[in-house]
N, C-alpha and C positions, 0 to 999 in steps of 0.2 A: 514538415513543420512550417515551412514558408507558405505552403498552400493553406494550412490551417490559420495562419496569421492573416492571410489576405481575405478570408471569408468571415462574414459576420453580419451585423445589422446593416453595415455599409460594406459592400464588396470593393476591394482595392485591387488595382493591377499588380500582378506578380513582380513585374519589373520595379515598380515603385517600392514595394515591400522589401525586395532584396536590396535595393539601393539604400533604404533607410537603415536596415539592419546592419549592412556592411559598413555604413558610415559610422555607426555607434561602436561597432565591434573593432574595426580596423582603423578608424579615423580617416578614411579616404572617401572621396566623393562628396556629394551634397545631400543634406537631409531632406530637401524638398519642401513642400508646403508644411507650415508649422502645425496646422490642424491634423494633417495626415501623419506627421511625425509623432504627434501626441498619441493618436489612436494606435499606431503600430508599436511604438517603443514603450510607452508607459502603461498601456492597457492590454494589448493582445500578446505581445511577446513574453512578458513574465508569466502570463496565464498558460501559454503553450509549453514553455519550458518547465513550469511546475507540473503540468499534466504528465510530461515525459518522465520527470524524476519520480513522481508518485507511482506511475505505472511500472517503472523499472524496479523500484523498491519493493512493491507489493508482490511482483512476479518472482523476484529472487528469493524473497522471504518464504513464499509459498513452496518454491522448489526445494529449499533446504528443509523446511518443516516436514514435508512429505517423506523425505529420506530419514530424518532424525526419528520420527515416530513410526516409520515403516507403514505408513497409511496413505494411499493415494488420494484420500478425501481431505487430508489435513491442509489447513491454511490459516491465516491469522485470525479468522473469525471462529473457526472450530476450536482453536486453542485459547480463546477468550481474550486475546490481545485487543481486538477491536472494541469489545464491550467495555474493557477497562478504560480505554481512551475515551469512549463515548461518555461514560459516567463522569470522568474528570471534566470534560468540556461542558456537559450539561449543568454540573454544579456551579461552574463559574457563570454561565449564561443566565441561569434562573435565580441563583442566590447571591451572586456577586460578592460584595464586601461583607455580607452577613455571615459568611462561613469561614472556616479555618484556612480556606484557599485564597483569602483576600490578598490582593497584590499580584496574584498570578494571572496571566492572560489565558485565553482559551487554549492556545497552542501548548503552553507550558503545562497546564493542568491535564490536557489530553495525553501528553507525553508521559507524565508521571503515572497516570491511570494505566496506560499500556505496560509500563515497566512493572508496576505493582501487580497487575494481573499475571505477567510473565513470571514474576518471583513466586507468586502463590502456586501457579501451575508447576513450577520447578520443584517447590517444596513438597507438594501433595503427590507429585508423580514419582516420588522415590519410595523405595521399600528396602529397609536394611541398608541404606546407603547407596543403593543402585537404582537407576532410572529404568523403568519398564515402559516400552512404547505404548502398550494398551492403557496402562495407568496414566500416562501423560495425556492421552486423548480424553479419557474419562474425566480426569481432573480439569482439563480445559473446558469441557462441556459444562461441568458443574460450576466452575468459577465464572464461566460466561453467563450462565443463567442467574447466578447471584448478582452480578453486576447489572445485568439486564433488568432484574426485579427492582434494584435500587434506582436505576435510571427511570423506570416507569413511575415509581413513587415520586421522585423529584419532579417529573413532568406534571404531575397532578397539582403541584404548587405554582406552576407557571402561569403567567398572564397569556392572553391570546397572542400578543406580539412576540413574547419570549418563546412561546410554543412553536410559532412559525419558524423562528430562527433555529430552534432546536431540531425540528424535523428536517429542515433543509440541510443542516450540518450533519445529521445522522445518516442522511442519504448520500452525502459526499458532493463537494463542489470545489472547483478551483477559480471561481468567479472573482474572488477578492485578492488574487495573487498580486504581490508587490515585490519589487526588486530586493528589498532588504530581507525578505524571507528566504531567498534562493541560495545565498552562500552556505548557510548551515545545512539546508536540506541536500544541496549538491555535494557538499563535503561528506556527509554521512552516507548517502547512497553510493557515491563513487568509491569511497574508501571501504564501505561495507561489502559492496560487490567484489571488489578486488581482494579483500581479505578472505571472504568466503570462497572465492575461486581458488585461492592458495590451498584450501582444504579439499580441493577437488579429488585428489587421490584417496584421501581418507574417507570421503563421502562414497566413493566408488566401492571401497572395501566394506563400508557399513551396509551397502546394498546386499552383500553376500551373507549377512547375518552376523550376530554378535559373536558366535563361536569362531567363525573364520576371522573376524577382525581381531579378536583376542589372541588367536593363534599367530597372527602376524605382528603381534607386539603393540597393538593399539589399546590404549585405555579407553574403552567404550564409554564408560560412565563420564569420565572427564570430557571426552570429545563432545558428547551430547550436551553437557552443561555449557560448554563454550559456544556451541552452535545455537543453543536456545537463547543465550544472552545476546549474541549478535543479531539474531533474528528479531528479538523483542525490541532492541534498540532501533533497528532499521524500520520495523513496522511502526513503533511508537512515533518516530520522527515524521514519517510521511502522513500518517493518520492525523497527527497533531495539526497539520496545515491544510489538509484536504477533507477531513471527515472520514466516516466509515464507508468504504467502497468494497463491495463484495465480488467474488468470483474471479477477480484478476489473478490472485495468488493460486487459485485452483485451476483455472482454465489454461493460462499461458504456458506453464511448465509442461503440461500434457501435450500441447500442440508441438512444442520443440522436441519432446521425447518421441512423439509419433513420427517425426520426419528425420531427426538427426541422432536418435539414440539417447542413452542415459549417462554417457560419460560427462561428469560434472565439470570437467575442465573446459568443455565446449558448451555444455548445457547452461551454466550460469551466465556467462557473458551474452549468449544469444537470447536467453530468457529475458535479460535486462533490456536488450534492444527491442525485442518483440513486445514486451510489456509497455515500453515507452511509446512505441508506435501505436499500439492498441488504445491506450488511454487518450492520446492526442486525437485519434479519430473519434472516440466516444465523446470526448469533450466538444469536438466540432459538431457532431450530431446533436448534442444537448442544446446548443445555442442556435441551431439552424432549422430543426424540425418544426418548432412552433414559434418562430420569430414574431415579435421581439422578446417573447417570454423564454425562460431557460428551464430545462429539465434537470433535476439532480442526477449526477453521474450514476448513483447506485441503481436507479430505475433502469437505465439503459444497460448497465453491466449485467443486471439480473435477467433482463429480457434476452440478451445475447448469450449469456453464460448458461442459463438453465437448459435450453435446447441442446447446446453443445454437451453438457454434462449427461443428459439422457442419451444422446447419441453415443457418447463414450461408454456408458454402461452397457448398451446393447452390442457395441463392437468388441469390447475387451472382455472376453470370457474368463480371462485370468483373474478378474476381480471377484469371481465367484469363490 
């Protein structure tokens, strides 16, 4: 993260960056040149911290959803959470005060959209009071397409300036990160990851199948409901501040499983760390590959994630 903070349109010495960060965090040492301090602490540090939080949140949510719906392809996009958040944000960007969402910011509307999509998937994925993994995935795909269609219609009403903002947000970015955004996101990601890790044993049992979990005294339907709600809240919070970013929740959990196994008590914390590292590196690439222009994060995560996914399909014959 220190390296990522030091590199940008102007590359700064690592020692200076560390000194400035340590001065603000611990209150020790000198902050150095005021201009450098402004670049490091007010512009780059919140951006890198937000990228780490978003990467961790998406990765943990993807790992949980893959177990909940018994599908290795599941992630926040497949279950429609991302499309719900996108519709909420696009409504505010394009229609502003002329709609019922007047008074809500982009982040708040995106969060409500993600939670709404999660509630619909939860309701439609049930049959006779029980949730079936296959129905959840199908419900997620259907709800996602409905929200995507609504988003496309709203985009047709947008001006060119609004459309550019919409497209950049839909593809994901942490360029506008500010310190006042971070406490809420950090609290949700850290608390959500810790809480989901406490469910590690039950998630492990869920891997063995519903029958085995029920025989061990676990209310499978209730467990799935709780995990879906926590995942929706986690996903909605990070998407609300960074936009829709794909493949993180799909790719990172698989990387951890391939190297360290599927025990969720270790899987979830390590997935959070690897997801944080991954998105920090992707954000670094996004602002250095075509300097001074920036690339949306979603473009790079797709370019890196799609080949990995194809490799995974060829490697893992169990997916057949």
